[in-house]
N, C-alpha and C positions, 0 to 999 in steps of 0.2 A: 504494500500500500504506500503510495507517495505521501511524503510529508509536506505540510504547508505551514506558513507563518503569515499572519495578517498584521499589517502595521497601519494604524490610523494616525494621521497627522493633522493637528489643528493649527491654523496659521492665519495671518493676514499679510497682504502684499506689501504694506507699508512698514512692516516690522523687520528691521535688518537682522535681528536675531533669528527670525524664521528662515531667511535665506541662508544664513550661516548654519543653522540647524539642518537645513536640507543638504548642504554639502557634507556636513559631518555624518548624516545618515547615509549618504551615498558611499562615503569612505568605509563606514561600518558594514554596509551591505557587501562591498567588494571582499572584505575580510571574511565575512560570514559565509559567502558563497564558496570561497576557496576551501573552507573547512566542511561545509555541508552542501555539496553540489547537487544533492538530490532533493533539497527542500525548495519548494516553490514559494516565492515571496510575493505577496500582493500588498501594494501600498495604496491606501485610499486617503485623499486629501480633503479636509473639511474646512471651509472658510469660516472665519470668525471676524466680524467687523468690530475692530477695537474702538472706533470713534463713530458710533451711530448718530451722534448729534452734529456731526460735521456738516456745514452747509453744502448744498449740491455743487456749488462752484469751487468748494475747497477753501483753503486759506493759504496765504504766503507761508512757505515752509519755515524760513528763519523767524518770522514773527510768531508763528505757532510755538516753536521750541523755546524762544525767549520767554514767552508767557508761561510755558509749562515748567521750565527749569529755573526761572527767576532772573537770569541775566546772561549776557553774551559769553562770559567766561565759563559758566557752567555748561553752556551749549557746546563750546569748543572742546572742553574736557570730555563730554559725553561722545562727541563725534570722533575724537581721537581714540577713545576706548573701543568704539564700534569698529573703526577702520583697522585697528590692530588685530582684533579678533577675526575680522573678515580676511585679512592677509594671511593669518595662520591657517585658515580654512581653504586658502587658494583662491580667494575672491578679491576683486578690486572694486570697492565701494567708496565713492567720493560723495559724501553727504553735502558738501558745500555746493555741489552742482544742481541739487534738487531745488526746483522753484516753487512747487505747489504741494501742499499736504492735501491729498484728494479725499473725497468721499468714495469709499471702496465698495459701496453696496452693489452697484451695477457690475463692477468687476467680478465680484463673487457670484452674482447671479449668472453672468456670462460663463464663468468657468464651470459652475455647477451644471448648467445646461449643456455646454460643450462636452463635458465629461460623459454625459448620457448619450450624446450623439456620436462622438469620435472614438477612435481606437486608442490603445494605450500610448502609442508613439505620439499621436496628436495631442493627447492630454499632457504628456510630459513637455512637449514643445511649447504648448500654450502656457503652461505654468512658468517655464523658464522665461518665455517672452514677456509675460506680464510683470514678473520680477524685474527684468531688464528695463522695461519701459519706465519703471519708477526710479530704480537705482542708477541707471546708466544712460538713459536716452532722453531725459527731461520731458517725458510724455505724461500727460495728465490722465490717470486711470479713472477719473470721473467723467471723462468726455466720451459720449456715445460713439462718435465717428472714430475716435482713436481705438476704442475697444473692438469695434467691428473690423477695422483695418488689421488689427493684430490677429484676430481670429482668421481672417482671410489668408494672412501670411503663413498660417499654420495648416492650411489646406482644409479648413472647416467652413461649412456653408454658413456664411454670415446671415443670410436671409432667414435661416432657421433660428437665429438667436435674437432677432430684432424684438420679438414679442416679450422677451424676458427682461429687457432693459426699461426700467421705469422712468429714469431721468428726473425724479422728483425728491430724492433724498429719503425715500421710504427705506427704513433700516432693513438690512439683510437678515433673514431668519435662518440661521445656520443649524447645525446639528444639535439636538437636545443633549447630546453627550459631551458637548464642548466644556472644557475646564475654564477656569477664570484666567489662566495664563497661557500665552503662546510664546514660542512654539511648545506644543505638548505632543508627546508620542505615546500611543497606547499599543502595546505589543500583545497580539493574540487575545485582546480583550481581557487581559489579566494583570499586566505590569505597565505602570505609567511612569514616564520620565518627563519632567517639565524643565524647559529652558534649553538653550543651545549648548548642550553638554558635549564633551569631547567624544570622538568616534568610539573610543574604547568603552566609555560608559554606555553608549547605545548598543555596542556589540555585546556587552555583558548582559544587558536586558534582553536582547534577542536570544542569546544562548539560554538564559534562565527560562524565558517563556517557552522555548522549544522543549526544555527538560520537563517543565511542569505539564505541558501538553502530553508528552510521551508517558509520564508517570500516570496520568489519568486514564490513558488508553490501555495500560497494561492490565491484563485480567487479574482479578482478585485471587 
C-alpha cells in the first residue's frame, strides 16, 4: 500500500514570512523525498486574509508600516530582519520597492478558484507568480486587471475567474481550520508548526507525522 502525507499550509500573499516558509518547506520536502521516495506528498494551500479591513484600493506601503510599527527606524529594522531571513532561504526580497499594501481578498478568491480549475503545475505557478507580483514586481494584488493578467500568464482561463472577483473589499472567507498565525503548517492533520521555521524543523514534523500515521495503521 502506498504511503501518503498531506500538508496544509495557511498563508497570505503579503506576509514575507509565508514566502520564506514556502521555501523552507520546499527544502524540507527535497530532504524528505530523498529518504522516503515512496511517500506521496500532497500540499494544499489555504488563504488567510490578514488585513480584512484594508480599503479596496490598499494603502501606501511605507505609510502603513510606519503607523503599524511606530516610526521609520522600527520599519527599517523590521525590513532588515525580513531580508536577512529571506536571503538565508535563497530569496531576494526588497521591501523598500513595494509601493502598495493591497487588499488581498480578491487575490485569495482568484487563487482558490484557480486551484479548483487548474492542475497542480498551474497552481504552483500561480502561487509563485502572485508572491512575485507583490514582493518583486511592484504589482498591486488588489487590482482586478492585474490578477486576471497573472492568471493568464499561468495558462489559466481568466474568463472562468472573473465571477469570483468582487472588487469591493468584501473580506475573504478562508478555511475554518485556519490558525491565528501565518504561515502555519498542518502535517497529516495531526502536527502543527507555526511560523517560518527552518527546513529541519519542518522535516522533523513531516517525519513524526508519517510515524504517527504508520503506528495507527499497524494492526493491534
